[in-house]
C-alpha positions as CSV (number, residue, x, y, z in Angstrom):
1,X,-25.2,12.9,-6.5
2,X,-24.2,9.3,-6.9
3,X,-26.0,6.7,-4.7
4,X,-23.9,5.5,-1.7
5,X,-23.1,1.8,-2.2
6,X,-25.0,-0.6,0.0
7,X,-24.4,-4.1,1.1
8,X,-26.8,-5.2,-1.6
9,X,-24.5,-3.5,-4.2
10,X,-21.5,-5.3,-2.7
11,X,-23.3,-8.7,-2.8
12,X,-24.3,-8.2,-6.4
13,X,-20.9,-7.1,-7.5
14,X,-19.3,-10.1,-5.8
15,X,-21.8,-12.5,-7.2
16,X,-23.0,-13.8,-3.8
17,X,-26.1,-13.6,-1.7
18,X,-26.8,-10.7,0.7
19,X,-26.4,-13.1,3.7
20,X,-23.1,-14.3,2.4
21,X,-21.8,-10.8,1.9
22,X,-22.8,-9.9,5.4
23,X,-21.0,-13.0,6.8
24,X,-17.9,-12.3,4.9
25,X,-17.7,-8.7,6.0
26,X,-18.5,-9.4,9.7
27,X,-16.1,-12.2,10.3
28,X,-18.7,-14.9,10.4
29,X,-18.2,-18.4,8.9
30,X,-17.3,-18.0,5.2
31,X,-14.8,-19.5,2.8
32,X,-11.5,-17.7,2.1
33,X,-12.5,-17.3,-1.6
34,X,-15.8,-15.7,-0.6
35,X,-14.2,-13.4,1.9
36,X,-11.7,-12.2,-0.7
37,X,-14.4,-11.7,-3.3
38,X,-16.7,-9.7,-1.0
39,X,-13.8,-7.6,0.4
40,X,-12.6,-6.8,-3.1
41,X,-16.1,-5.8,-4.1
42,X,-16.4,-3.6,-1.1
43,X,-13.1,-1.8,-1.8
44,X,-13.9,-1.4,-5.5
45,X,-17.3,0.2,-4.7
46,X,-16.1,2.3,-1.8
47,X,-18.5,0.6,0.6
48,X,-18.4,1.1,4.3
49,X,-21.3,-0.2,6.5
50,X,-23.1,2.5,8.4
51,X,-22.5,0.8,11.7
52,X,-18.8,0.3,10.8
53,X,-18.4,3.9,9.8
54,X,-19.9,5.2,13.1
55,X,-17.9,2.9,15.3
56,X,-14.7,3.8,13.5
57,X,-15.0,7.5,14.0
58,X,-16.0,7.7,17.7
59,X,-13.1,9.2,19.7
60,X,-10.6,8.6,16.9
61,X,-7.9,10.5,15.2
62,X,-9.3,9.4,11.8
63,X,-5.7,8.7,10.8
64,X,-4.1,5.3,10.1
65,X,-0.3,4.8,9.7
66,X,1.8,2.8,7.2
67,X,5.5,2.1,8.1
68,X,7.8,0.5,5.6
69,X,11.5,0.2,5.2
70,X,12.0,2.5,2.2
71,X,9.3,4.6,0.6
72,X,11.7,5.1,-2.4
73,X,11.4,1.4,-3.2
74,X,8.8,0.9,-5.9
75,X,7.4,-2.2,-4.2
76,X,6.4,-0.1,-1.2
77,X,5.0,2.7,-3.4
78,X,2.6,0.2,-5.0
79,X,1.7,-1.1,-1.6
80,X,1.1,2.4,-0.2
81,X,-1.2,3.3,-3.1
82,X,-3.4,0.3,-2.4
83,X,-3.5,1.0,1.3
84,X,-4.3,4.7,0.8
85,X,-7.2,3.9,-1.6
86,X,-8.8,1.5,0.8
87,X,-8.5,3.6,4.0
88,X,-9.6,6.7,2.2
89,X,-12.8,5.0,1.1
90,X,-13.5,4.4,4.9
91,X,-12.9,8.1,5.7
92,X,-9.3,7.9,6.9
93,X,-6.1,9.8,6.2
94,X,-2.9,7.8,5.8
95,X,0.2,8.8,7.6
96,X,3.5,7.4,6.1
97,X,6.8,6.5,7.8
98,X,10.0,5.3,6.2
99,X,11.9,3.4,8.9
100,X,15.1,2.7,7.0
101,X,14.8,-0.9,8.1
102,X,15.8,0.3,11.5
103,X,14.2,-1.8,14.3
104,X,14.7,1.1,16.8
105,X,12.6,3.3,14.5
106,X,9.9,0.7,14.2
107,X,9.8,0.4,18.0
108,X,9.5,4.2,18.3
109,X,6.6,4.2,16.0
110,X,4.9,1.4,17.9
111,X,5.4,3.3,21.2
112,X,4.0,6.5,19.7
113,X,0.7,4.7,19.0
114,X,-0.1,5.1,22.7
115,X,0.0,8.9,22.4
116,X,-2.7,9.3,19.8
117,X,-0.4,9.2,16.8
118,X,-2.9,7.0,14.8
119,X,-5.8,4.7,15.3
120,X,-4.0,1.7,13.8
121,X,-0.8,0.8,12.0
122,X,0.2,-1.4,9.0
123,X,3.9,-2.3,9.5
124,X,6.1,-4.1,7.0
125,X,9.3,-4.9,9.0
126,X,12.5,-6.3,7.4
127,X,13.6,-7.9,10.6
128,X,11.6,-9.6,13.4
129,X,13.3,-9.3,16.8
130,X,12.1,-10.4,20.2
131,X,11.7,-6.8,21.2
132,X,9.7,-6.0,18.1
133,X,7.5,-9.1,18.8
134,X,6.8,-8.0,22.3
135,X,5.9,-4.5,21.1
136,X,3.5,-5.9,18.5
137,X,1.7,-7.9,21.1
138,X,1.4,-5.0,23.5
139,X,0.4,-2.1,21.3
140,X,-2.7,-0.2,22.4
141,X,-4.2,0.0,18.9
142,X,-4.8,-2.5,16.1
143,X,-1.8,-3.7,14.1
144,X,-1.5,-5.5,10.8
145,X,1.9,-6.9,9.7
146,X,2.8,-7.3,6.1
147,X,5.5,-10.0,5.8
148,X,6.2,-13.4,7.2
149,X,6.0,-13.5,11.0
150,X,6.0,-16.4,13.5
151,X,2.6,-18.0,14.1
152,X,2.9,-17.3,17.8
153,X,2.5,-13.5,17.2
154,X,-1.3,-12.9,17.6
155,X,-1.7,-10.1,15.1
156,X,-3.4,-9.9,11.7
157,X,-0.9,-10.7,9.0
158,X,-0.6,-10.6,5.2
159,X,2.3,-12.3,3.5
160,X,3.7,-13.3,0.1
161,X,4.6,-16.8,-0.8
162,X,8.1,-15.9,-1.9
163,X,9.5,-19.5,-1.8
164,X,6.9,-20.4,-4.4
165,X,7.8,-17.3,-6.4
166,X,11.5,-18.4,-6.4
167,X,10.5,-21.8,-7.6
168,X,8.5,-20.3,-10.5
169,X,11.6,-18.3,-11.5
170,X,14.0,-21.3,-11.3
171,X,11.6,-23.5,-13.3
172,X,11.3,-20.8,-15.9
173,X,15.1,-20.4,-16.2
174,X,15.6,-24.2,-16.5
175,X,13.0,-24.3,-19.3
176,X,15.1,-21.8,-21.3
177,X,18.1,-24.0,-21.1
178,X,19.9,-22.5,-18.1
179,X,21.5,-24.9,-15.7
180,X,23.9,-22.8,-13.6
181,X,21.6,-20.4,-11.9
182,X,23.2,-17.9,-9.5
183,X,21.4,-16.1,-6.7
184,X,21.9,-12.5,-5.5
185,X,20.2,-12.0,-2.2
186,X,19.9,-9.3,0.4
187,X,20.9,-9.7,4.0
188,X,20.0,-13.1,5.5
189,X,18.9,-11.6,8.8
190,X,15.9,-10.0,7.1
191,X,12.5,-11.6,6.6
192,X,12.7,-11.6,2.7
193,X,16.4,-12.5,2.7
194,X,15.9,-15.7,4.8
195,X,12.7,-16.8,3.0
196,X,14.1,-16.3,-0.5
197,X,17.4,-18.1,0.4
198,X,15.4,-21.1,1.6
199,X,13.3,-21.0,-1.5
200,X,16.3,-20.8,-3.8
201,X,18.0,-23.9,-2.2
202,X,14.7,-25.9,-2.3
203,X,13.9,-24.9,-5.8
204,X,17.4,-25.7,-7.2
205,X,17.2,-29.1,-5.5
206,X,13.7,-29.8,-6.8
207,X,14.8,-28.8,-10.3
208,X,17.6,-31.3,-10.2
209,X,20.3,-28.6,-10.7
210,X,23.6,-28.4,-8.9
211,X,23.6,-26.3,-5.7
212,X,26.9,-24.5,-5.7
213,X,27.6,-22.2,-2.7
214,X,29.8,-20.1,-4.9
215,X,26.8,-19.0,-6.9
216,X,25.0,-17.6,-3.8
217,X,26.0,-14.0,-3.2
218,X,24.8,-11.6,-0.5
219,X,24.3,-7.9,-1.2
220,X,24.6,-5.5,1.8
221,X,21.1,-4.1,1.1
222,X,18.2,-4.5,-1.2
223,X,19.3,-1.7,-3.5
224,X,20.5,-1.4,-7.0
225,X,23.9,0.0,-5.8
226,X,24.3,-3.1,-3.6
227,X,23.2,-5.4,-6.5
228,X,25.8,-3.8,-8.7
229,X,28.5,-4.3,-6.1
230,X,27.5,-7.9,-5.3
231,X,27.7,-8.9,-9.0
232,X,31.5,-8.6,-8.8
233,X,31.5,-11.5,-6.3
234,X,29.8,-13.9,-8.8
235,X,32.4,-16.4,-10.1
236,X,33.4,-15.6,-13.7
237,X,32.1,-18.0,-16.4
238,X,30.5,-20.3,-13.9
239,X,26.8,-19.3,-14.3
240,X,24.4,-18.7,-17.2
241,X,21.5,-17.0,-15.2
242,X,21.0,-14.9,-12.1
243,X,18.0,-14.8,-9.9
244,X,17.9,-11.6,-7.7
245,X,15.9,-11.2,-4.5
246,X,14.2,-8.1,-5.8
247,X,14.1,-5.9,-8.9
248,X,16.4,-3.3,-7.5
249,X,19.2,-5.9,-7.1
250,X,18.4,-7.2,-10.6
251,X,18.8,-3.7,-12.1
252,X,22.2,-3.4,-10.4
253,X,23.3,-6.8,-11.6
254,X,22.3,-6.0,-15.2
255,X,24.3,-2.7,-15.0
256,X,27.3,-4.6,-13.8
257,X,27.1,-7.2,-16.5
258,X,26.6,-4.7,-19.3
259,X,29.6,-2.7,-18.1
260,X,31.9,-5.7,-18.6
261,X,30.4,-6.5,-22.0
262,X,28.1,-9.4,-21.0
263,X,24.9,-9.5,-23.0
264,X,21.6,-10.0,-21.2
265,X,19.9,-12.4,-22.0
266,X,22.1,-13.9,-24.7
267,X,25.1,-14.6,-22.4
268,X,23.4,-14.5,-19.0
269,X,19.6,-14.4,-18.1
270,X,18.5,-12.2,-15.2
271,X,15.3,-12.5,-13.2
272,X,14.1,-10.2,-10.4
273,X,11.4,-10.3,-7.8
274,X,8.5,-8.0,-6.9
275,X,7.6,-7.0,-10.5
276,X,7.8,-3.3,-9.9
277,X,7.6,-0.5,-12.5
278,X,11.4,-0.8,-12.9
279,X,10.9,-4.1,-14.6
280,X,9.1,-2.4,-17.6
281,X,11.4,0.6,-17.6
282,X,14.9,-1.0,-17.7
283,X,16.6,-2.3,-20.9
284,X,16.2,-5.1,-21.6
285,X,12.9,-5.3,-19.8
286,X,13.1,-7.5,-16.7
287,X,11.5,-10.8,-16.1
288,X,10.2,-10.7,-12.5
289,X,8.1,-12.6,-10.0
290,X,5.0,-10.6,-9.1
291,X,4.5,-11.0,-5.3
292,X,1.3,-9.1,-5.2
293,X,2.4,-5.9,-3.4
294,X,-0.7,-4.0,-4.3
295,X,-2.9,-6.9,-3.3
296,X,-1.0,-7.3,0.0
297,X,-1.6,-3.6,0.7
298,X,-5.3,-3.8,0.0
299,X,-5.8,-6.9,2.2
300,X,-3.8,-5.4,5.0
301,X,-5.9,-2.2,4.9
302,X,-9.1,-4.1,4.9
303,X,-8.0,-6.3,7.9
304,X,-7.0,-3.1,9.8
305,X,-10.4,-1.5,9.2
306,X,-12.2,-4.7,10.3
307,X,-10.0,-5.0,13.4
308,X,-11.0,-1.4,14.4
309,X,-14.6,-2.6,14.5
310,X,-14.0,-5.9,16.2
311,X,-11.0,-6.0,18.6
312,X,-11.9,-9.5,19.9
313,X,-12.0,-11.7,16.9
314,X,-9.1,-14.1,16.3
315,X,-6.2,-12.9,14.2
316,X,-6.4,-13.5,10.5
317,X,-3.6,-14.6,8.2
318,X,-3.7,-14.2,4.4
319,X,-1.2,-15.3,1.8
320,X,-0.9,-13.8,-1.6
321,X,0.3,-16.2,-4.3
322,X,3.0,-15.2,-6.8
323,X,3.0,-15.2,-10.6
324,X,5.9,-15.0,-13.0
325,X,5.9,-12.1,-15.6
326,X,8.2,-13.1,-18.4
327,X,10.0,-10.3,-20.3
328,X,13.2,-9.8,-22.4
329,X,15.9,-10.5,-19.8
330,X,15.3,-14.2,-19.6
331,X,14.6,-15.0,-23.3
332,X,16.0,-18.2,-24.8
333,X,19.4,-17.9,-26.3
334,X,19.4,-17.2,-30.0
335,X,21.5,-19.7,-32.0
336,X,24.1,-18.1,-34.2
337,X,23.0,-17.9,-37.9
338,X,24.7,-20.5,-40.2
339,X,27.1,-19.1,-42.7
């Protein structure tokens, strides 16, 4: 039978001292880099401290919940897999909920936590309302929110730096010779929609490119059907690239462009966000900004497990930095061969 991992194993795997590993896992003074290294090592080895395991299981359902807008969206699938791996290593089952981005449904889930539904919840809401904020503060069990939330909300939080991701995409498109970069976004009253809109305008200005309101189009949802429909609102012959607020929108835009005989990337480059499995599966393959969905899920699960042990510690906030994954859809234009 394999030896159960100990704190010493975690420390060795993380390349830190035993005392440093203990501080990082118990919320004592430690650098963010050290905390991340030790947490990652603990997850990879399946380590749960004996005292932690005992305290987690006394009088509990041994269930944790994850609620996201759409479990059919590949970004949430990736997030869910990371959460499930982490909580399973601590002896928990994961209960999934797809809210349809309905705040009323999210509120219903939060209220159900007082009836023994689960010992804790990871929530990734698309919209932050005053009612939802109040419910987050007053829940009887630990909560971790994935997504940008106001600093005044005293809950553990993991977020992506999507404005930085947008800037990476704009800089890349500019480097390939594109100058008229359109933006297909989702609804502005959502957390990702508002953050990515701000990021787009700031990145265009920083790149010294013209900011044309006609090149900013809103889709009704973050789906490929909505992306395909929104592409019809882009002004004809006024853009040479499109940045989309997620991969689903990007796939819809590429379908719309292909249908009218526009070549991607020769005529128009397309870039998505989230870097889901779709990016590798579509034709051409899709350049996309990786916002660390798996990493966000892993961090959120670890924060929730730690919060179950220590209800009194100050809320923690973690930001996952983006990276651009370049594929075929944003390649430089090929010059016509000389005859």
